[in-house]
C-alpha positions in Angstrom: 176.3 36.5 154.6 178.5 37.8 151.7 181.1 40.4 152.5 180.3 43.9 151.2 183.1 45.1 149.1 184.2 48.7 148.5 185.6 48.1 145.1 185.5 45.7 142.2 188.1 46.1 139.5 187.1 44.6 136.1 190.1 44.2 133.8 189.6 42.8 130.3 192.6 40.8 129.1 193.6 39.8 125.6 197.2 38.6 125.1 198.7 40.5 128.0 200.7 37.7 129.7 203.8 39.9 130.4 201.9 42.6 132.3 199.5 40.7 134.5 201.8 39.8 137.4 203.2 43.4 137.6 199.7 44.9 137.3 198.4 42.7 140.2 201.4 43.7 142.4 200.7 47.3 141.7 197.0 47.2 142.3 197.4 45.0 145.4 199.9 47.4 146.9 197.5 50.4 146.5 194.5 48.4 147.8 196.3 47.3 150.9 197.8 50.7 151.6 194.4 52.3 151.7 192.7 49.3 153.3 190.1 48.8 150.7 187.9 45.7 150.7 188.2 44.7 147.0 188.1 42.1 144.4 190.1 41.9 141.2 188.3 40.3 138.2 190.4 39.4 135.2 188.3 38.6 132.2 190.3 36.7 129.5 188.7 37.5 126.2 189.9 34.4 124.3 193.7 35.1 124.6 195.9 32.8 122.6 199.0 33.3 124.7 199.7 32.4 128.3 197.4 35.0 129.8 195.0 32.5 131.4 197.9 30.6 133.0 199.1 33.9 134.5 195.5 34.6 135.8 195.1 31.2 137.4 198.5 31.6 139.1 197.4 34.9 140.6 194.1 33.4 141.8 196.1 30.7 143.6 198.1 33.4 145.4 195.3 35.7 146.5 191.6 35.0 147.2 190.7 38.6 146.1 191.7 37.7 142.5 189.1 36.0 140.3 189.4 34.9 136.7 186.8 34.4 134.0 187.7 32.9 130.6 185.5 33.5 127.6 185.3 30.7 125.0 186.5 33.0 122.1 187.5 36.5 121.4 184.2 38.4 121.7 185.7 41.8 122.1 186.3 44.3 124.9 182.6 45.2 125.3 181.7 41.5 125.9 184.6 41.1 128.4 183.4 44.2 130.3 179.7 43.0 130.3 180.7 39.6 131.8 182.8 41.3 134.4 180.0 43.7 135.3 177.6 40.8 135.8 180.0 39.2 138.3 181.2 42.3 140.1 180.2 42.6 143.8 181.7 46.0 144.8 179.7 49.1 145.6 182.0 51.0 143.2 183.1 49.2 140.0 186.3 50.2 138.3 187.5 49.3 134.8 191.0 49.6 133.6 193.2 48.1 130.8 195.7 45.3 131.4 198.6 46.9 129.5 200.0 49.0 132.5 199.1 52.3 130.8 196.5 53.1 133.4 197.8 54.0 136.9 196.3 52.2 139.9 197.5 55.0 142.1 194.6 57.1 140.8 192.0 54.7 142.3 191.8 56.1 145.9 191.2 59.7 144.7 188.7 58.4 142.1 186.9 56.4 144.8 186.7 59.3 147.2 185.4 61.5 144.4 182.7 59.0 143.5 181.5 58.5 147.1 181.6 62.2 148.2 180.2 63.5 144.9 177.6 60.8 144.6 178.3 60.4 140.9 176.9 57.6 138.7 180.0 57.5 136.5 183.5 59.0 136.8 185.5 58.8 133.5 189.2 59.1 133.4 190.7 61.7 131.1 194.1 60.9 129.6 195.0 64.6 129.4 198.7 63.8 128.7 198.3 60.8 126.5 201.2 58.5 125.8 200.0 57.0 122.5 201.1 57.4 118.9 199.5 60.1 116.8 197.6 57.5 114.7 195.5 56.9 117.8 195.3 60.3 119.3 194.0 62.2 116.2 191.1 59.9 115.4 190.2 59.7 119.1 189.9 63.5 119.2 187.6 63.4 116.3 185.4 60.7 117.8 185.3 62.5 121.2 184.2 65.7 119.5 181.5 63.9 117.6 180.3 62.1 120.6 180.1 65.3 122.7 178.1 66.9 119.9 175.6 64.1 119.7 175.3 63.2 123.3 175.6 66.6 125.0 178.0 65.0 127.6 181.0 67.3 128.3 183.7 64.6 128.5 187.1 64.9 126.8 187.9 61.2 126.6 184.9 58.9 126.2 187.1 55.9 125.3 189.4 56.0 128.3 189.3 52.5 129.8 189.9 53.8 133.3 186.4 54.5 134.7 184.5 54.2 138.0 180.8 53.4 138.2 178.1 53.0 140.9 177.2 49.3 141.0 173.6 49.7 139.9 174.8 51.5 136.7 176.8 48.6 135.4 174.0 46.2 136.4 171.4 48.0 134.3 173.2 49.0 131.1 173.9 46.7 128.2 177.0 46.9 126.0 178.1 44.9 123.0 180.0 45.4 119.7 182.3 48.3 120.2 180.0 50.1 122.5 182.3 50.1 125.5 183.7 53.4 124.2 180.3 55.0 124.6 179.3 53.7 128.0 178.8 57.3 129.3 176.3 57.9 126.5 174.5 54.7 127.3 174.4 55.5 131.0 173.1 59.0 130.4 170.3 57.9 128.1 169.5 55.1 130.7 168.7 57.8 133.3 172.1 58.1 135.0 172.9 61.7 134.6 175.5 62.3 137.3 178.6 62.0 135.0 181.9 63.7 135.4 185.6 63.2 134.6 189.0 63.4 136.3 192.4 63.8 134.6 194.5 60.6 135.2 198.0 59.6 134.6 198.7 57.7 131.4 201.9 55.6 130.9 203.5 54.4 127.7 202.9 50.8 126.7 205.5 48.7 128.4 204.9 45.3 126.8 203.5 44.1 123.4 201.6 46.2 120.9 198.2 47.7 120.7 195.4 45.3 119.9 193.3 47.9 118.0 193.5 48.7 114.3 192.0 51.4 112.1 188.8 49.3 111.6 187.8 50.0 115.2 187.1 53.6 114.3 184.7 52.6 111.5 183.0 50.1 113.9 182.9 52.7 116.6 181.2 55.3 114.4 178.6 52.7 113.4 178.0 51.8 117.0 177.6 55.5 117.9 174.8 55.7 115.3 173.3 52.5 116.8 173.4 53.8 120.3 171.8 57.1 119.3 168.9 55.2 117.7 168.6 52.4 120.3 168.8 54.5 123.4 166.5 57.3 122.2 163.9 55.2 120.3 164.2 51.6 121.8 160.9 52.0 123.6 159.2 54.0 120.8 160.7 53.0 117.4 157.5 54.1 115.7 158.4 57.7 116.6 161.5 57.4 114.5 160.3 55.3 111.6 156.9 56.8 111.6 158.1 60.4 111.5 160.5 59.7 108.6 157.7 57.7 106.8 155.2 60.5 107.2 157.6 63.1 105.9 158.6 60.9 102.9 154.9 60.0 102.1 153.7 63.6 102.4 156.6 64.8 100.2 155.8 62.2 97.5 152.1 63.0 97.8 152.7 66.8 97.4 154.8 66.2 94.3 152.2 64.0 92.8 149.5 66.7 93.4 151.7 69.3 91.9 152.3 67.3 88.7 148.6 66.5 88.3 147.5 70.1 89.1 150.0 71.5 86.6 148.7 69.3 83.9 145.1 70.1 84.5 145.8 73.9 84.8 147.5 74.0 81.4 145.1 71.8 79.6 141.7 72.7 81.0 142.1 76.2 82.3 144.5 77.9 79.9 143.6 75.6 77.0 147.3 75.4 76.2 149.3 72.5 74.9 149.7 70.4 78.0 153.1 69.6 79.4 154.7 66.3 79.0 152.8 63.2 80.2 153.0 62.6 83.9 155.0 59.4 83.4 157.6 61.3 81.3 158.6 63.6 84.1 161.4 62.9 86.5 159.3 64.3 89.3 156.8 61.5 88.9 159.4 58.9 89.6 160.7 60.9 92.5 157.2 61.1 94.0 156.7 57.4 93.4 160.0 56.5 95.3 159.1 58.9 98.1 155.7 57.3 98.5 157.1 53.8 98.5 159.8 54.6 101.0 157.3 56.4 103.2 155.1 53.3 103.4 158.1 51.0 104.0 159.4 53.1 106.9 156.0 53.3 108.4 155.7 49.5 108.3 159.2 49.2 109.7 158.0 51.2 112.7 155.2 48.8 113.3 157.5 45.8 113.0 160.0 47.4 115.4 157.3 48.0 117.9 156.3 44.3 117.9 160.0 43.3 118.3 160.5 45.7 121.1 157.5 44.3 123.0 158.6 40.7 122.6 162.4 40.6 123.0 165.3 42.2 124.9 169.0 42.6 124.2 170.9 39.5 125.4 174.0 39.9 127.5 174.9 36.2 127.4 178.3 35.0 126.3 179.8 31.5 126.4 182.2 31.1 129.4 184.9 28.5 129.1 185.8 28.5 132.8 185.9 30.5 136.0 188.4 30.4 138.9 188.4 32.1 142.3 184.6 32.2 142.8 182.7 30.5 145.6 181.0 27.3 144.6 177.3 27.5 145.5 175.9 24.5 147.3 
């Protein structure tokens, strides 16, 4: 019978060879001090430095350490998704590998999760040790996400989080959606979400792996999440509503143009207005009618796709170390 673990720590790794040994020692010291039954899962997201060698060395030292190596650089969301699939702990923690997150916060976060029976506990880097080029855009995205989701968190993108095991087993993340996991969790029915201020340290080794393009991708993913989570089971409600509004708007404009022409020509016996096809409103009505029909059809097609397919969480794994080999 497999041992029941208190904690699984899932740590995505991309070119962090300098920090891994130090991070392991730090985490291991905290876990042993508080006598947690735990596992430490490093997910190498296609690193091109010696990160994988450092992971395999740690696996050889401690049976609690496990390593998963992806075949290429899929991104942080993919690394987290793979780690979630392999996690065995009753509470699953995520943290970054750059030593900016503080493992000393884990015991208090674990206690808060268990006693408060939360689905998700998000870290809040209240005193953030990052350059202004990261903090200002992050504040904007946090404000936007709070507005759209209704979740009162200050720091959606904090990588230091804790989850109940069934949460990470049921949600699906890809693209840049790791920053919106609280939103995905809420719209998947996990409503017990809170936050806790956590320590944040300056980066000790290397440079940040994220550029400005992540904010553009992040905003597009927020729109995707809003649509997918709210309408994934009923896309016709979205497309159909827009289609009906567009169609009725175009139809109303068409009736107005025809009615105006008939009124002037037959009722008032005045010189009729311009021909219907000479009026800009005619083309506006035509476009609205066409868009309405297209959106309506898109709704039907989306319904068919929804019924016949599901979002895949499969990624190509290059190798795994530290896991039990099944007979």
